[in-house]
Residue frames as a rotation matrix with the C-alpha (Angstrom) as fourth column:
MET 1
-0.733 0.013 -0.680 111.18
0.419 -0.779 -0.466 -0.49
-0.536 -0.627 0.566 38.01
LYS 2
-0.865 0.429 -0.259 109.16
-0.488 -0.605 0.629 0.66
0.113 0.671 0.733 34.98
ASN 3
-0.474 0.713 -0.516 106.69
0.270 0.676 0.686 -2.21
0.838 0.186 -0.513 35.52
LYS 4
-0.444 0.282 -0.851 106.12
0.891 0.039 -0.452 -1.14
-0.095 -0.959 -0.269 39.14
ILE 5
-0.841 0.122 -0.528 105.50
-0.075 -0.991 -0.110 2.46
-0.536 -0.053 0.842 38.10
PHE 6
-0.768 0.567 -0.298 103.04
-0.371 -0.014 0.929 1.31
0.522 0.824 0.221 35.38
ILE 7
-0.379 0.634 -0.674 101.06
0.662 0.695 0.281 -0.87
0.647 -0.340 -0.683 37.81
SER 8
-0.575 0.124 -0.809 100.87
0.681 -0.476 -0.557 1.95
-0.454 -0.871 0.189 40.36
LEU 9
-0.879 0.242 -0.411 99.63
-0.384 -0.871 0.307 4.41
-0.284 0.428 0.858 37.74
LEU 10
-0.630 0.677 -0.381 97.03
-0.068 0.440 0.895 1.91
0.774 0.590 -0.232 36.49
PHE 11
-0.395 0.455 -0.798 95.73
0.885 0.423 -0.197 1.32
0.248 -0.784 -0.569 40.02
LEU 12
-0.697 0.072 -0.714 95.52
0.306 -0.870 -0.387 5.07
-0.649 -0.488 0.584 40.67
THR 13
-0.888 0.361 -0.284 93.69
-0.437 -0.474 0.765 5.64
0.141 0.803 0.579 37.37
LEU 14
-0.475 0.730 -0.491 91.10
0.362 0.671 0.647 2.95
0.802 0.130 -0.583 38.10
PHE 15
-0.424 0.269 -0.865 90.53
0.890 -0.050 -0.452 4.41
-0.165 -0.962 -0.219 41.58
VAL 16
-0.831 0.032 -0.555 90.09
0.001 -0.998 -0.059 7.99
-0.556 -0.050 0.830 40.34
ILE 17
-0.707 0.582 -0.402 87.61
-0.623 -0.242 0.744 7.13
0.335 0.777 0.533 37.57
ASN 18
-0.275 0.657 0.702 85.69
-0.834 0.201 -0.514 4.89
-0.479 -0.726 0.493 40.01
ILE 19
0.083 0.231 -0.970 85.94
-0.698 0.708 0.109 1.60
0.712 0.667 0.219 38.10
PRO 20
0.792 0.249 0.557 85.13
-0.595 0.518 0.614 -1.34
-0.135 -0.818 0.559 40.39
ILE 21
-0.006 -0.849 -0.528 88.21
-0.662 0.399 -0.634 -3.34
0.749 0.346 -0.565 41.17
GLY 22
-0.260 -0.044 -0.965 86.89
0.341 0.930 -0.135 -5.73
0.904 -0.364 -0.227 43.76
PHE 23
-0.994 -0.044 -0.099 86.00
0.108 -0.359 -0.927 -3.33
0.005 -0.932 0.362 46.65
THR 24
-0.191 0.980 0.048 82.34
0.506 0.057 0.860 -3.40
0.841 0.189 -0.507 47.87
GLN 25
-0.628 0.079 0.774 80.59
-0.549 -0.750 -0.369 -1.06
0.551 -0.657 0.514 50.24
THR 26
-0.813 0.313 -0.492 79.11
0.518 0.775 -0.363 -2.88
0.267 -0.549 -0.792 53.23
PRO 27
-0.083 0.855 0.512 75.45
0.073 -0.507 0.859 -1.88
0.994 0.109 -0.021 53.77
ASP 28
-0.750 -0.084 0.656 74.39
-0.595 -0.350 -0.724 -0.55
0.291 -0.933 0.213 57.13
ASN 29
-0.383 0.594 -0.707 72.54
0.213 0.802 0.558 -3.47
0.899 0.064 -0.434 58.75
ASN 30
-0.968 0.040 -0.250 71.84
0.238 -0.182 -0.954 -1.68
-0.084 -0.982 0.167 62.01
VAL 31
-0.161 0.978 0.132 68.20
0.678 0.012 0.735 -1.32
0.717 0.208 -0.665 62.97
ASP 32
-0.973 -0.051 0.225 66.92
-0.103 -0.778 -0.620 1.81
0.207 -0.627 0.751 64.66
LEU 33
-0.323 0.895 -0.309 63.73
0.888 0.399 0.228 1.49
0.327 -0.201 -0.923 66.70
ILE 34
-0.857 0.184 0.482 61.35
-0.245 -0.967 -0.066 4.39
0.454 -0.175 0.874 67.32
ILE 35
-0.505 0.737 -0.450 58.61
0.863 0.427 -0.269 4.29
-0.006 -0.525 -0.851 69.97
THR 36
-0.721 0.383 0.578 55.74
-0.141 -0.897 0.419 6.73
0.679 0.220 0.700 69.52
TRP 37
-0.614 0.578 -0.537 52.99
0.786 0.388 -0.481 7.49
-0.069 -0.718 -0.693 72.01
SER 38
-0.585 0.546 0.600 49.77
-0.141 -0.797 0.588 9.47
0.799 0.259 0.543 72.19
ALA 39
-0.899 0.343 -0.273 47.68
0.338 0.148 -0.929 10.31
-0.279 -0.928 -0.249 75.25
TYR 40
-0.510 0.806 0.300 43.91
0.319 -0.147 0.936 10.48
0.799 0.573 -0.182 74.87
ASN 41
-0.325 0.456 -0.828 42.38
0.885 -0.163 -0.437 12.92
-0.335 -0.875 -0.351 77.33
PHE 42
0.632 0.730 0.258 40.70
0.774 -0.607 -0.178 16.33
0.027 0.312 -0.950 77.31
TYR 43
-0.439 -0.694 -0.571 42.39
0.597 -0.700 0.391 19.56
-0.671 -0.169 0.722 76.22
PRO 44
0.227 0.571 -0.789 41.33
-0.202 -0.765 -0.612 22.70
-0.953 0.298 -0.058 74.32
SER 45
0.750 0.163 0.641 40.95
0.528 0.435 -0.729 22.40
-0.398 0.886 0.240 70.57
ASN 46
0.881 -0.444 0.164 43.53
-0.221 -0.692 -0.688 25.16
0.419 0.570 -0.707 70.02
TYR 47
0.549 -0.726 0.414 46.18
-0.470 0.141 0.871 23.36
-0.691 -0.673 -0.263 72.07
LEU 48
0.745 -0.308 -0.591 49.08
-0.577 0.147 -0.804 22.58
0.335 0.940 -0.068 69.71
GLY 49
-0.226 -0.893 0.389 51.41
-0.974 0.203 -0.101 20.74
0.011 -0.401 -0.916 72.06
HIS 50
-0.549 -0.022 -0.835 51.75
-0.141 0.988 0.067 17.04
0.824 0.155 -0.546 72.79
PRO 51
0.507 0.797 0.327 48.90
-0.514 -0.026 0.858 15.98
0.692 -0.603 0.396 75.12
LEU 52
-0.536 -0.734 0.418 50.33
-0.754 0.192 -0.629 15.00
0.381 -0.651 -0.656 78.49
ALA 53
-0.124 0.436 -0.891 49.54
0.166 0.895 0.415 11.68
0.978 -0.096 -0.183 80.10
THR 54
-0.273 0.107 0.956 47.92
-0.917 -0.330 -0.225 11.61
0.291 -0.938 0.189 83.53
GLN 55
-0.900 0.029 0.435 46.83
-0.186 0.876 -0.445 8.76
-0.394 -0.482 -0.783 85.75
TYR 56
-0.071 0.877 0.475 44.00
0.266 0.475 -0.839 6.74
-0.961 0.067 -0.267 84.09
THR 57
0.168 0.113 -0.979 44.82
-0.782 -0.590 -0.202 8.22
-0.601 0.799 -0.010 80.66
PRO 58
0.766 0.048 0.641 44.52
0.313 0.843 -0.437 5.78
-0.561 0.535 0.631 77.74
ILE 59
0.096 -0.836 -0.540 47.86
-0.648 -0.464 0.604 5.71
-0.756 0.292 -0.586 75.91
LYS 60
0.980 0.154 0.123 48.50
0.006 0.601 -0.799 4.41
-0.197 0.784 0.588 72.40
LEU 61
0.140 -0.990 0.025 52.02
-0.391 -0.032 0.920 3.09
-0.910 -0.139 -0.391 71.79
GLY 62
0.980 0.143 -0.141 53.59
-0.179 0.306 -0.935 2.45
-0.091 0.941 0.325 68.41
LEU 63
0.200 -0.944 0.263 56.82
0.022 0.273 0.962 0.81
-0.980 -0.186 0.076 67.25
ILE 64
0.960 -0.023 -0.279 58.67
-0.279 -0.155 -0.948 1.62
-0.021 0.988 -0.155 64.03
ALA 65
0.335 -0.889 0.314 61.87
0.373 0.431 0.822 -0.05
-0.866 -0.158 0.475 62.81
ILE 66
0.857 -0.162 -0.489 64.22
-0.481 -0.592 -0.646 1.69
-0.185 0.789 -0.586 60.35
GLN 67
0.224 -0.826 0.518 66.95
0.306 0.564 0.767 -0.14
-0.925 -0.013 0.379 58.40
ASN 68
-0.634 -0.568 0.525 68.95
0.697 -0.125 0.706 1.35
-0.336 0.813 0.475 55.53
ASN 69
-0.898 0.278 -0.340 66.66
-0.294 -0.956 -0.005 4.40
-0.326 0.095 0.940 55.63
LYS 70
-0.468 0.787 -0.403 63.59
-0.384 0.229 0.894 2.22
0.796 0.573 0.195 55.03
ILE 71
-0.039 0.567 0.823 60.75
-0.992 0.077 -0.100 1.16
-0.120 -0.820 0.559 57.30
VAL 72
-0.923 -0.336 -0.187 60.97
-0.347 0.937 0.029 -2.53
0.165 0.092 -0.982 58.14
ASP 73
0.091 0.958 -0.272 57.85
-0.633 0.266 0.727 -4.68
0.769 0.106 0.631 57.81
LEU 74
-0.788 -0.401 0.468 57.38
-0.604 0.350 -0.716 -6.16
0.124 -0.847 -0.518 61.28
SER 75
0.162 0.986 -0.047 54.16
-0.953 0.168 0.253 -8.03
0.257 0.004 0.966 60.58
ARG 76
0.712 0.067 -0.699 55.90
-0.076 0.997 0.018 -11.41
0.698 0.040 0.715 61.02
ASN 77
-0.410 -0.912 0.007 58.31
-0.014 -0.002 -1.000 -10.43
0.912 -0.410 -0.012 63.78
GLN 78
0.236 0.419 -0.877 57.87
0.847 0.353 0.397 -11.24
0.476 -0.836 -0.271 67.46
ILE 79
-0.328 -0.253 0.910 57.43
-0.096 -0.949 -0.299 -8.04
0.940 -0.185 0.287 69.45
ILE 80
-0.012 0.246 -0.969 57.41
0.933 0.352 0.077 -7.80
0.360 -0.903 -0.233 73.24
TRP 81
0.034 0.111 0.993 56.15
-0.121 -0.986 0.114 -4.74
0.992 -0.124 -0.020 75.12
ARG 82
-0.159 -0.085 -0.984 56.99
0.935 0.308 -0.178 -4.02
0.318 -0.948 0.030 78.75
ILE 83
0.243 0.231 0.942 55.77
-0.107 -0.959 0.263 -1.19
0.964 -0.165 -0.209 80.95
ASN 84
0.257 -0.301 0.918 57.65
-0.949 -0.260 0.180 -0.69
0.184 -0.917 -0.353 84.20
SER 85
-0.677 -0.730 0.098 59.26
-0.733 0.680 -0.004 -4.11
-0.064 -0.074 -0.995 83.56
ALA 86
-0.258 0.660 0.706 55.91
-0.108 0.706 -0.699 -5.94
-0.960 -0.257 -0.111 83.33
VAL 87
-0.970 -0.060 0.235 55.03
0.211 0.270 0.939 -7.62
-0.119 0.961 -0.249 80.01
VAL 88
-0.275 0.909 -0.312 51.88
-0.268 -0.384 -0.883 -6.06
-0.923 -0.159 0.349 78.57
GLY 89
0.742 0.513 -0.432 52.06
-0.562 0.123 -0.818 -7.47
-0.366 0.850 0.379 75.05
ASN 90
-0.433 -0.854 0.288 53.80
-0.498 0.493 0.713 -10.32
-0.751 0.165 -0.639 73.26
ASP 91
0.479 0.655 0.584 52.78
0.238 0.543 -0.805 -11.28
-0.845 0.525 0.105 69.73
LEU 92
-0.392 -0.554 0.734 53.72
0.851 0.086 0.519 -11.31
-0.350 0.828 0.437 66.06
GLY 93
-0.464 0.143 0.874 53.50
0.639 -0.629 0.442 -7.91
0.614 0.764 0.200 64.38
LEU 94
0.424 0.653 -0.628 52.39
0.906 -0.290 0.310 -6.17
0.020 -0.700 -0.714 67.59
THR 95
-0.528 -0.685 0.502 53.50
0.714 -0.678 -0.174 -2.70
0.459 0.266 0.847 66.44
ILE 96
-0.423 0.472 0.773 50.58
-0.445 -0.852 0.276 -0.91
0.789 -0.227 0.570 68.13
ILE 97
-0.439 0.296 -0.848 49.33
0.752 0.638 -0.166 -1.42
0.492 -0.711 -0.503 71.65
ASN 98
0.082 0.556 0.827 46.77
-0.243 -0.794 0.558 0.42
0.966 -0.247 0.070 73.77
TYR 99
-0.528 -0.377 -0.761 47.42
0.645 0.404 -0.648 0.81
0.552 -0.833 0.030 77.47
GLN 100
0.575 0.723 0.383 45.14
0.152 -0.554 0.819 2.09
0.804 -0.413 -0.428 80.21
ASN 101
-0.460 -0.878 0.131 47.39
0.075 -0.186 -0.980 3.85
0.885 -0.441 0.152 82.69
ASN 102
0.740 0.670 -0.061 46.24
0.077 0.007 0.997 2.94
0.668 -0.742 -0.046 86.19
ASN 103
0.045 -0.848 -0.528 49.73
0.886 0.279 -0.371 3.40
0.462 -0.451 0.764 87.56
SER 104
0.926 0.316 -0.206 50.22
0.377 -0.761 0.528 5.97
0.010 -0.567 -0.824 90.32
ASN 105
0.031 -0.986 -0.164 53.93
0.852 -0.060 0.521 6.40
-0.523 -0.156 0.838 89.59
ASP 106
0.390 0.066 -0.918 55.20
-0.106 -0.988 -0.116 9.71
-0.915 0.143 -0.378 88.24
GLN 107
-0.159 -0.408 -0.899 56.51
-0.954 -0.170 0.246 8.07
-0.253 0.897 -0.362 85.06
LEU 108
0.826 0.356 0.437 56.16
-0.202 0.911 -0.360 5.02
-0.526 0.209 0.824 82.84
LEU 109
-0.354 -0.928 -0.114 59.16
-0.619 0.142 0.772 3.11
-0.701 0.344 -0.625 81.52
ILE 110
0.767 0.631 -0.118 58.18
-0.458 0.408 -0.790 1.82
-0.450 0.660 0.602 78.09
GLU 111
-0.412 -0.900 0.145 60.29
-0.553 0.373 0.745 -0.98
-0.724 0.227 -0.651 76.58
ALA 112
0.797 0.581 -0.164 59.87
-0.482 0.449 -0.753 -2.68
-0.363 0.679 0.638 73.21
SER 113
-0.382 -0.902 0.204 61.98
-0.530 0.394 0.751 -5.49
-0.758 0.179 -0.628 71.79
VAL 114
0.753 0.593 -0.285 61.76
-0.547 0.321 -0.773 -7.21
-0.367 0.738 0.566 68.43
MET 115
0.012 -0.708 0.707 63.55
0.172 0.697 0.696 -10.10
-0.985 0.114 0.130 66.74
ILE 116
0.822 0.150 -0.549 64.90
-0.478 -0.340 -0.810 -9.15
-0.308 0.928 -0.208 63.28
ASN 117
0.528 -0.614 -0.587 67.09
-0.442 0.392 -0.807 -11.55
0.726 0.685 -0.064 61.31
ASN 118
0.522 -0.225 -0.823 67.76
0.565 0.814 0.136 -13.65
0.639 -0.535 0.552 64.42
GLN 119
-0.697 -0.713 -0.079 68.92
0.545 -0.454 -0.705 -10.62
0.466 -0.534 0.705 66.37
VAL 120
0.277 0.804 -0.526 67.05
0.960 -0.202 0.196 -8.89
0.051 -0.559 -0.827 69.17
TYR 121
-0.646 -0.357 0.674 66.76
0.343 -0.925 -0.162 -5.12
0.682 0.126 0.721 69.03
ALA 122
0.061 0.641 -0.765 65.34
0.997 -0.003 0.077 -3.11
0.047 -0.767 -0.639 71.94
LYS 123
-0.556 -0.125 0.822 64.30
0.188 -0.982 -0.022 0.45
0.810 0.142 0.569 72.69
ASN 124
-0.067 0.582 -0.810 62.98
0.997 0.071 -0.031 2.20
0.040 -0.810 -0.585 75.77
ILE 125
-0.454 0.018 0.891 61.52
0.115 -0.990 0.079 5.60
0.884 0.138 0.448 76.55
ILE 126
-0.732 0.264 -0.628 60.11
0.648 -0.017 -0.762 7.30
-0.212 -0.964 -0.158 79.62
ILE 127
-0.191 0.757 0.624 56.64
0.394 -0.523 0.755 8.87
0.899 0.391 -0.198 79.60
PRO 128
-0.988 -0.140 0.059 56.17
0.009 -0.438 -0.899 11.38
0.152 -0.888 0.434 82.43
ILE 129
-0.170 0.962 -0.216 52.86
0.850 0.254 0.461 11.18
0.498 -0.105 -0.861 84.26
ASN 130
-0.881 -0.120 0.458 51.42
-0.007 -0.964 -0.265 14.59
0.473 -0.237 0.849 85.04
SER 131
-0.550 0.761 -0.344 48.41
0.596 0.068 -0.800 15.90
-0.585 -0.645 -0.491 86.91
PRO 132
0.069 0.633 0.771 45.41
0.920 -0.339 0.196 17.53
0.386 0.695 -0.606 85.25
SER 133
-0.741 -0.397 -0.541 45.43
0.575 -0.791 -0.208 21.30
-0.345 -0.466 0.815 85.48
ILE 134
0.474 0.868 0.150 43.20
0.871 -0.438 -0.221 24.33
-0.126 0.235 -0.964 85.21
VAL 135
-0.760 -0.621 0.192 44.18
0.645 -0.757 0.104 27.64
0.081 0.203 0.976 83.65
ILE 136
0.274 0.818 -0.505 42.17
0.793 -0.490 -0.363 30.65
-0.545 -0.301 -0.783 84.81
THR 137
0.028 -0.222 0.975 42.05
0.813 -0.563 -0.151 33.42
0.582 0.796 0.164 82.24
ASN 138
-0.288 -0.300 -0.909 43.32
0.839 -0.537 -0.089 36.65
-0.462 -0.788 0.407 83.70
PRO 139
0.481 0.556 0.678 41.36
0.817 -0.564 -0.117 39.84
0.317 0.610 -0.726 82.87
ALA 140
0.364 -0.376 -0.852 43.87
0.587 -0.618 0.523 42.05
-0.724 -0.690 -0.004 84.68
ILE 141
0.997 0.080 -0.005 45.03
0.053 -0.698 -0.714 45.19
-0.061 0.712 -0.700 82.91
ASP 142
0.364 -0.931 -0.014 48.73
-0.801 -0.305 -0.514 44.65
0.475 0.199 -0.857 83.71
ASP 143
-0.098 -0.527 -0.844 51.25
-0.013 0.849 -0.529 42.18
0.995 -0.040 -0.090 85.12
ASN 144
-0.898 -0.219 0.382 50.41
-0.347 -0.179 -0.920 43.28
0.270 -0.959 0.085 88.66
ASN 145
-0.605 0.752 -0.261 46.95
0.718 0.658 0.227 41.73
0.343 -0.050 -0.938 88.38
ASP 146
-0.851 0.315 -0.420 45.28
-0.030 -0.828 -0.560 45.11
-0.524 -0.464 0.714 88.69
ILE 147
-0.441 0.789 0.429 41.58
0.809 0.141 0.571 45.49
0.390 0.599 -0.700 87.91
TYR 148
-0.825 0.184 0.534 39.26
-0.226 -0.974 -0.014 48.48
0.518 -0.133 0.845 88.23
GLY 149
-0.784 0.604 -0.142 36.56
0.349 0.239 -0.906 48.76
-0.514 -0.760 -0.398 90.83
GLY 150
-0.157 0.843 -0.515 32.97
-0.407 -0.531 -0.744 49.31
-0.900 0.092 0.426 89.80
GLN 151
-0.141 0.079 -0.987 33.23
-0.982 0.117 0.149 46.94
0.127 0.990 0.061 86.82
SER 152
0.652 0.346 0.675 32.41
-0.408 0.910 -0.072 43.34
-0.639 -0.228 0.735 85.95
TYR 153
-0.303 -0.813 -0.497 34.84
-0.946 0.191 0.263 40.82
-0.119 0.549 -0.827 84.50
VAL 154
0.853 0.493 -0.175 34.35
-0.518 0.839 -0.163 37.45
0.066 0.230 0.971 82.87
ILE 155
-0.223 -0.920 0.322 36.79
-0.930 0.300 0.211 34.80
-0.290 -0.253 -0.923 84.04
ASN 156
0.666 0.404 -0.627 37.10
-0.634 0.750 -0.190 31.48
0.393 0.524 0.756 82.25
ALA 157
0.114 -0.605 0.788 38.56
-0.646 0.558 0.521 28.22
-0.755 -0.568 -0.327 83.50
ILE 158
0.442 -0.063 -0.895 40.27
-0.827 0.358 -0.434 26.08
0.348 0.932 0.106 80.86
PRO 159
0.625 -0.171 0.762 40.85
-0.425 0.744 0.516 22.42
-0.655 -0.646 0.392 81.80
TYR 160
0.140 -0.660 -0.738 43.80
-0.914 0.202 -0.353 20.43
0.382 0.724 -0.575 80.53
PHE 161
-0.528 -0.586 -0.614 44.38
-0.496 0.800 -0.337 16.65
0.689 0.127 -0.714 80.50
PHE 162
-0.299 0.552 0.778 41.40
-0.772 0.340 -0.537 15.47
-0.562 -0.761 0.324 82.52
ASN 163
-0.998 -0.008 0.064 40.19
0.025 0.865 0.501 11.99
-0.059 0.502 -0.863 81.58
ILE 164
-0.204 0.967 -0.154 36.76
0.024 -0.153 -0.988 13.11
-0.979 -0.206 0.008 80.43
GLN 165
-0.228 0.243 0.943 34.70
0.941 0.305 0.149 13.14
-0.252 0.921 -0.298 77.24
SER 166
0.079 0.289 0.954 33.46
0.521 -0.828 0.208 16.73
0.850 0.481 -0.216 77.55
ILE 167
-0.760 -0.405 0.509 33.65
-0.116 -0.686 -0.719 19.69
0.640 -0.605 0.474 79.87
ASP 168
0.201 0.925 0.322 30.23
-0.704 -0.092 0.705 18.67
0.682 -0.368 0.632 81.25
ASP 169
0.507 -0.077 -0.859 31.98
0.376 0.916 0.140 15.81
0.776 -0.394 0.493 83.05
LEU 170
-0.624 -0.767 -0.149 33.70
0.528 -0.274 -0.804 18.34
0.576 -0.580 0.575 85.34
GLN 171
0.593 0.721 -0.359 32.34
0.762 -0.357 0.541 20.01
0.262 -0.594 -0.761 88.44
PHE 172
-0.416 -0.686 0.597 33.51
0.435 -0.726 -0.532 23.61
0.799 0.038 0.600 88.96
THR 173
0.558 0.530 -0.638 33.22
0.819 -0.227 0.528 25.26
0.135 -0.817 -0.561 92.36
TRP 174
-0.133 -0.566 0.814 34.14
0.423 -0.775 -0.470 28.95
0.896 0.281 0.342 92.53
TYR 175
0.423 0.198 -0.884 34.91
0.889 -0.280 0.363 31.08
-0.175 -0.940 -0.294 95.58
VAL 176
0.109 -0.360 0.926 35.47
0.323 -0.868 -0.376 34.83
0.940 0.340 0.021 95.73
ASN 177
-0.360 -0.371 0.856 37.18
-0.674 -0.531 -0.513 35.99
0.645 -0.762 -0.058 98.92
ASN 178
-0.989 -0.140 -0.039 36.43
-0.092 0.811 -0.578 32.54
0.113 -0.568 -0.815 100.37
GLN 179
-0.293 0.953 0.080 32.70
-0.457 -0.066 -0.887 32.98
-0.840 -0.297 0.454 99.74
PHE 180
-0.370 0.224 0.902 30.83
0.646 0.760 0.076 30.62
-0.668 0.610 -0.426 97.45
ALA 181
-0.839 -0.006 -0.543 30.29
-0.327 -0.792 0.515 32.40
-0.434 0.610 0.663 94.13
THR 182
-0.039 0.922 0.385 26.71
0.291 0.380 -0.878 32.36
-0.956 0.078 -0.283 92.88
ASP 183
0.612 0.220 -0.760 27.55
-0.548 -0.574 -0.608 34.22
-0.570 0.789 -0.231 89.67
ALA 184
-0.562 -0.825 -0.063 29.20
-0.669 0.408 0.621 31.19
-0.487 0.391 -0.781 88.08
ASN 185
0.707 0.701 -0.097 28.11
-0.610 0.535 -0.585 28.86
-0.358 0.473 0.805 85.32
LYS 186
0.908 -0.410 0.089 30.32
0.418 0.866 -0.273 25.78
0.035 0.285 0.958 85.05
ASN 187
0.057 -0.997 -0.047 33.74
0.986 0.049 0.162 27.05
-0.159 -0.056 0.986 83.94
VAL 188
-0.320 -0.103 0.942 32.72
0.456 -0.888 0.059 30.72
0.830 0.449 0.331 83.66
LEU 189
-0.120 0.215 -0.969 32.65
0.953 -0.248 -0.173 33.23
-0.278 -0.945 -0.175 86.52
ASN 190
0.251 0.239 0.938 31.11
0.460 -0.882 0.101 36.69
0.852 0.406 -0.331 86.29
LEU 191
-0.288 -0.497 -0.819 33.14
0.957 -0.125 -0.261 38.74
0.028 -0.859 0.511 88.74
GLU 192
0.590 0.515 0.622 31.39
0.419 -0.854 0.309 41.88
0.690 0.078 -0.719 89.94
VAL 193
-0.372 -0.842 -0.391 33.98
0.860 -0.154 -0.486 44.19
0.349 -0.517 0.781 91.48
GLY 194
0.719 0.640 -0.271 32.87
0.693 -0.633 0.345 46.83
0.050 -0.436 -0.898 93.94
ILE 195
0.470 -0.539 0.700 34.55
-0.105 -0.821 -0.561 50.14
0.877 0.190 -0.442 94.64
PRO 196
-0.098 -0.565 -0.819 37.30
0.777 0.471 -0.418 49.69
0.622 -0.677 0.393 97.24
SER 197
0.852 0.420 0.313 36.71
0.108 -0.726 0.679 51.60
0.512 -0.545 -0.664 100.45
ASP 198
0.731 -0.682 0.026 40.13
-0.072 -0.040 0.997 50.77
-0.678 -0.731 -0.078 101.84
PRO 199
0.697 -0.490 -0.523 43.16
-0.690 -0.261 -0.675 51.62
0.195 0.832 -0.520 99.67
VAL 200
-0.360 -0.867 0.344 45.19
-0.924 0.381 -0.005 49.02
-0.127 -0.319 -0.939 101.55
ASN 201
-0.595 0.226 0.771 42.89
-0.041 0.950 -0.310 45.99
-0.803 -0.216 -0.556 101.87
ASN 202
0.227 0.652 -0.723 41.82
-0.762 -0.343 -0.549 45.98
-0.606 0.676 0.419 98.25
VAL 203
-0.779 -0.535 -0.327 42.73
-0.627 0.644 0.439 42.47
-0.024 0.547 -0.837 97.16
ILE 204
0.432 0.901 0.052 40.23
-0.869 0.431 -0.242 39.97
-0.240 0.060 0.969 95.74
SER 205
-0.727 -0.603 0.328 40.96
-0.500 0.793 0.348 36.25
-0.470 0.089 -0.878 95.70
VAL 206
0.386 0.772 -0.505 39.32
-0.922 0.338 -0.187 33.96
0.026 0.538 0.843 93.17
LYS 207
-0.629 -0.558 0.541 39.62
-0.614 0.784 0.093 30.26
-0.476 -0.274 -0.836 93.95
LEU 208
0.283 0.684 -0.673 38.44
-0.933 0.360 -0.026 27.37
0.224 0.635 0.739 91.83
TYR 209
-0.433 -0.290 0.854 38.07
-0.472 0.880 0.060 23.71
-0.768 -0.377 -0.518 92.71
THR 210
0.151 0.427 -0.891 37.64
-0.978 0.197 -0.072 21.36
0.145 0.883 0.447 89.77
ARG 211
-0.507 -0.309 0.804 37.00
-0.478 0.878 0.035 17.62
-0.717 -0.367 -0.593 89.88
ASN 212
-0.770 0.211 -0.602 36.05
-0.449 0.490 0.747 14.84
0.453 0.846 -0.283 87.53
LYS 213
0.043 0.889 0.456 32.50
-0.999 0.038 0.019 13.73
0.000 -0.456 0.890 88.30
ASN 214
0.804 0.302 -0.512 33.36
-0.407 0.908 -0.103 10.20
0.433 0.291 0.853 87.21
ALA 215
0.231 -0.786 -0.574 36.66
0.666 0.557 -0.495 9.92
0.709 -0.268 0.652 89.07
ILE 216
0.942 0.334 0.021 36.59
0.217 -0.658 0.721 11.73
0.255 -0.674 -0.693 92.38
THR 217
0.452 -0.844 -0.289 40.34
0.593 0.042 0.804 11.41
-0.667 -0.534 0.519 92.91
GLU 218
-0.346 -0.542 0.766 40.99
0.930 -0.309 0.201 13.38
0.127 0.781 0.611 89.72
SER 219
0.788 0.607 -0.108 40.82
0.615 -0.763 0.201 16.97
0.039 -0.225 -0.974 90.88
THR 220
-0.405 -0.898 0.171 42.79
0.853 -0.438 -0.283 20.19
0.329 0.031 0.944 91.04
LYS 221
0.627 0.570 -0.531 42.54
0.714 -0.693 0.100 23.72
-0.311 -0.442 -0.841 92.41
ASN 222
-0.343 -0.689 0.638 43.76
0.832 -0.538 -0.134 27.12
0.436 0.485 0.758 91.38
THR 223
0.475 0.437 -0.764 43.77
0.750 -0.655 0.092 30.57
-0.460 -0.616 -0.639 92.96
ILE 224
-0.280 -0.523 0.805 44.36
0.788 -0.605 -0.119 33.98
0.549 0.600 0.581 91.49
TYR 225
0.020 0.200 -0.980 44.57
0.820 -0.564 -0.099 37.32
-0.573 -0.801 -0.175 93.31
PHE 226
0.063 0.090 0.994 43.56
0.766 -0.642 0.009 40.73
0.639 0.761 -0.109 91.97
THR 227
-0.657 -0.239 -0.715 44.36
0.627 -0.700 -0.342 44.20
-0.418 -0.673 0.610 93.22
VAL 228
0.276 0.878 0.391 41.35
0.960 -0.271 -0.070 46.51
0.044 0.395 -0.918 92.87
LEU 229
-0.835 -0.546 0.066 42.06
0.549 -0.835 0.040 50.05
0.034 0.069 0.997 91.72
SER 230
-0.371 0.699 -0.611 39.81
0.027 -0.650 -0.760 53.05
-0.928 -0.298 0.222 91.97
PRO 231
0.461 0.630 0.625 37.34
0.648 0.242 -0.722 53.36
-0.606 0.738 -0.296 89.08
ARG 232
-0.541 -0.626 0.561 38.64
0.837 -0.339 0.429 54.86
-0.078 0.702 0.708 85.89
GLN 233
-0.283 0.390 -0.876 37.81
0.145 -0.886 -0.441 58.53
-0.948 -0.252 0.194 85.51
């Protein structure tokens, strides 16, 4: 009985003071894959979000493997890339791939698989495909889109996610109350507001059509309405 108590106390002592007694911790051999992507199109320099992909947008894809909190060197591993189930890349160390999106679908299914230590690991993500857009700056004095009569306002159009090199690649066509606006220079409209003669019918519509000169199917439109108030006293 005393021998059993002594052995139990010795085992407990070794465990508490953390002396190895034959137990080993099994390392985490799981591999986590991360797919990164970047869309290369036009957006304002002060835009801080993730650029959205549109049709025809060049997309750069990247693959990172993490094992035991360390990045795995994949330079000698076979990597297969699929987009919407079609193989678009298959080579050793193919961690980066460039893809020209000519797909008209509203999303891309990106799949990457890699062989590591005779085991295949795979990852997939979905990239939504958006449409280019135009934001018209609003010079209104309040949330009701009110502006004063007898004044001029500068309205800017800010393009997002067109597949262009510069804003000069876009054609801007402005209309004020459905009449072609002559006081416009590219993405800037000088809006001259007259004094309303009718307190009821005092709404001005500003419509803008924007298209890519190099890709006629890439276009968008936007309309904003203003309520004209009597001139400030």
